[in-house]
C-alpha positions in Angstrom: -163.7 -92.0 45.6 -162.8 -89.9 48.6 -163.7 -86.9 46.5 -167.4 -87.9 47.2 -166.9 -87.3 50.9 -167.9 -84.1 52.6 -165.0 -81.6 52.6 -163.0 -83.7 50.0 -164.7 -82.5 46.9 -161.5 -81.0 45.5 -159.4 -84.1 46.1 -157.5 -85.1 42.9 -157.5 -88.8 43.5 -160.5 -89.6 41.2 -161.5 -92.7 39.3 -160.4 -91.1 35.9 -156.8 -91.4 37.1 -157.0 -95.2 36.8 -156.5 -95.0 33.0 -154.6 -91.7 32.5 -151.5 -93.5 31.4 -149.3 -92.3 34.3 -148.3 -95.3 36.4 -146.3 -93.7 39.2 -147.9 -94.9 42.4 -146.1 -92.2 44.4 -147.7 -89.4 42.4 -151.1 -88.9 44.1 -152.2 -86.6 41.2 -152.3 -89.8 39.1 -154.0 -92.2 41.5 -157.4 -93.0 42.8 -158.4 -93.4 46.5 -161.8 -94.6 47.5 -163.4 -94.8 50.9 -163.8 -98.3 52.2 -167.1 -99.8 53.3 -167.1 -103.6 53.8 -170.8 -103.8 53.1 -170.5 -101.9 49.8 -167.2 -102.8 48.0 -165.6 -100.6 45.4 -166.2 -101.8 41.8 -164.2 -100.7 38.8 -165.6 -101.6 35.4 -163.7 -101.1 32.1 -165.8 -101.3 28.9 -164.0 -101.5 25.6 -165.5 -100.4 22.3 -164.3 -103.5 20.4 -163.0 -106.9 21.1 -159.3 -107.1 22.0 -156.7 -109.7 22.7 -155.5 -109.2 26.3 -152.1 -110.7 27.2 -151.6 -109.1 30.6 -153.0 -106.6 33.0 -150.8 -104.5 35.2 -152.1 -103.1 38.5 -150.4 -100.5 40.7 -151.7 -100.3 44.2 -152.0 -97.1 46.2 -148.6 -96.0 47.5 -148.8 -92.8 49.4 -150.1 -94.6 52.5 -149.7 -98.3 51.6 -152.1 -99.4 54.4 -154.9 -97.6 52.4 -154.3 -99.6 49.2 -156.7 -102.2 47.9 -156.4 -105.7 49.5 -159.2 -108.0 48.4 -159.3 -108.1 44.6 -161.5 -109.9 42.1 -160.9 -109.7 38.4 -163.6 -110.6 35.9 -163.2 -110.8 32.1 -166.3 -111.2 30.0 -168.3 -111.8 33.2 -166.0 -114.7 34.2 -164.0 -114.6 37.4 -160.4 -115.2 36.5 -158.7 -114.1 39.7 -159.9 -113.8 43.3 -157.2 -113.0 45.9 -155.3 -110.1 47.3 -153.2 -107.3 46.0 -149.9 -106.8 47.7 -149.1 -103.5 49.5 -146.8 -101.1 47.8 -143.3 -101.7 49.1 -140.6 -99.0 48.3 -137.9 -101.7 48.6 -139.2 -103.2 45.3 -138.3 -100.0 43.4 -140.2 -97.6 41.3 -142.0 -100.1 39.1 -144.0 -101.8 41.8 -146.9 -103.3 40.0 -148.6 -106.6 39.9 -149.3 -108.4 36.6 -152.0 -110.8 35.7 -151.0 -112.9 32.7 -153.5 -114.3 30.1 -150.9 -115.8 27.8 -148.3 -118.5 27.7 -146.0 -116.3 25.6 -142.6 -117.0 27.2 -140.9 -113.6 26.7 -143.8 -111.8 28.4 -143.9 -114.3 31.3 -140.1 -113.9 31.8 -140.4 -110.1 31.7 -143.2 -110.1 34.3 -142.2 -113.0 36.5 -141.3 -110.8 39.5 -144.6 -109.1 39.3 -147.0 -112.0 39.1 -148.9 -112.9 42.3 -148.1 -116.3 43.5 -150.2 -118.7 45.5 -149.3 -118.8 49.1 -147.7 -115.4 49.3 -149.0 -113.5 52.3 -148.7 -110.3 54.1 -146.4 -110.9 57.2 -149.3 -109.7 59.4 -151.6 -112.5 58.0 -152.5 -115.6 59.8 -153.8 -118.9 58.4 -156.5 -120.7 60.4 -157.6 -124.2 59.6 -161.3 -124.5 60.5 -163.2 -127.7 59.7 -160.5 -128.5 57.1 -160.9 -125.1 55.4 -158.1 -122.6 55.4 -159.3 -119.2 56.5 -156.8 -116.4 55.9 -156.9 -112.9 57.4 -155.7 -110.5 60.0 -155.4 -112.3 63.3 -157.3 -109.8 65.4 -160.2 -109.4 62.9 -160.6 -113.1 62.1 -160.5 -114.1 65.8 -163.6 -112.0 66.4 -165.3 -113.3 63.2 -164.6 -117.0 64.1 -165.6 -116.7 67.7 -163.9 -119.0 70.2 -160.7 -120.7 68.9 -161.5 -123.9 67.1 -159.8 -127.1 68.3 -157.6 -127.0 65.2 -154.2 -125.3 65.1 -153.2 -121.8 64.2 -150.2 -121.3 61.9 -148.5 -117.9 61.8 -146.5 -117.1 58.6 
């Protein structure tokens, strides 16, 4: 976390806050903030003492400065990739309970309760751009992807 950086040793945004039971994304005393290094991504592992049945997982993204929240997100269960995508930024307009839910059940009542919080395919940050390159869709920030892709391919660019 940022508490590992020089001069930040007393920062309260430590990994132990991820599971402290307080889910208020605006309360930094109950959140975790990690430095970002693209070559060394942050990894959070949760080990349980016994097998459990998991119906859903709720994730609250960092809210104090939404731009600093997590973006790329992979979720593994029992060493199997079950989700690879993005986490949405915290948006105050969605109210206090701004979390994202990953469902592992077909239980209808839970699905109805969480329907507004489940990430949907095709949802994108308004600053995102989709590129089609050799029949592959490449998604990312326009300015960053333009550099990574080099000269503009002969295919089209679609802004969302």
